[in-house]
C-alpha positions in Angstrom: -3.3 -1.8 -14.0 -0.3 -4.0 -15.2 1.8 -2.5 -18.1 3.8 -4.7 -20.6 5.9 -3.9 -23.6 5.3 -5.4 -27.0 8.2 -7.9 -26.6 7.1 -8.9 -23.0 3.4 -9.4 -24.5 4.8 -11.7 -27.3 6.9 -13.7 -24.9 4.4 -14.2 -22.1 0.9 -13.9 -23.8 -0.5 -16.9 -21.9 0.5 -15.5 -18.6 -0.9 -12.0 -19.4 -4.1 -13.6 -20.6 -4.4 -15.6 -17.3 -4.1 -12.3 -15.5 -6.9 -10.9 -17.6 -9.1 -13.9 -16.7 -8.6 -13.0 -13.1 -9.8 -9.5 -13.6 -6.5 -7.6 -14.4 -6.3 -5.0 -17.1 -3.1 -5.0 -19.2 -1.8 -1.9 -20.9 0.6 -2.6 -23.9 3.1 -0.1 -24.4 5.5 0.7 -27.4 8.5 2.0 -25.6 6.7 5.0 -23.5 3.6 5.3 -25.7 0.5 3.2 -24.8 -1.0 1.6 -27.8 -3.5 -1.1 -26.6 -5.3 -2.3 -23.5 -6.4 -5.9 -22.8 -9.5 -6.0 -20.5 -11.6 -9.0 -19.2 -14.9 -9.2 -20.9 -16.7 -11.0 -18.0 -15.7 -10.9 -14.4 -16.4 -13.4 -11.6 -17.3 -16.6 -13.6 -16.0 -20.1 -13.4 -13.3 -19.5 -16.1 -11.4 -17.2 -13.4 -10.8 -20.4 -11.2 -9.8 -22.5 -14.3 -7.2 -19.9 -15.4 -5.7 -19.6 -12.0 -5.5 -23.4 -11.7 -3.7 -23.5 -15.1 -1.3 -20.7 -14.2 -0.3 -22.6 -10.9 0.2 -25.8 -12.8 2.4 -24.2 -15.4 4.3 -22.5 -12.6 5.0 -25.7 -11.0 3.1 -24.9 -7.8 0.5 -27.6 -8.1 0.1 -30.9 -9.9 -3.4 -32.2 -10.7 -4.4 -35.5 -9.6 -5.4 -38.1 -12.0 -7.5 -40.3 -9.7 -10.8 -39.4 -8.0 -11.0 -39.2 -4.1 -12.3 -42.3 -2.2 -15.9 -41.8 -1.2 -14.9 -42.7 2.5 -12.6 -39.8 2.6 -15.5 -37.4 2.2 -17.9 -39.2 4.5 -15.7 -38.8 7.6 -15.8 -35.6 9.6 -12.6 -33.4 9.8 -10.4 -34.0 12.8 -11.2 -31.8 15.8 -8.3 -29.9 17.5 -7.4 -30.9 21.0 -8.7 -28.9 24.0 -6.4 -26.0 24.6 -4.6 -26.2 21.2 -3.1 -23.0 19.9 -2.9 -23.1 16.2 -1.3 -19.6 16.1 1.7 -20.8 18.3 2.1 -23.8 16.0 2.1 -21.7 12.9 4.6 -19.2 14.4 7.0 -22.0 15.5 6.8 -23.6 12.1 7.6 -20.3 10.5 10.5 -19.6 12.8 11.9 -23.1 12.3 11.9 -22.7 8.5 14.1 -19.5 8.7 
């Protein structure tokens, strides 16, 4: 359970409500005394995904596209890996290169 002070709640209510949409319970504190609890009404519906996408967009992690995907993109099968390819080795080398 996440806790937040009254001033934190006032300043970041939208972000806290996004957490509630994802199933998190928020305990509102007045100094050291708990005064309220914000809980989700429904868990696991489609609004969870919408809240998560909106939070990622506000945080600058994603940018929604404004055009639809071309039909031919979805008709083609995904590329197949080469025989003997080691995806773990590739991921580890990318991680080491970014340090």
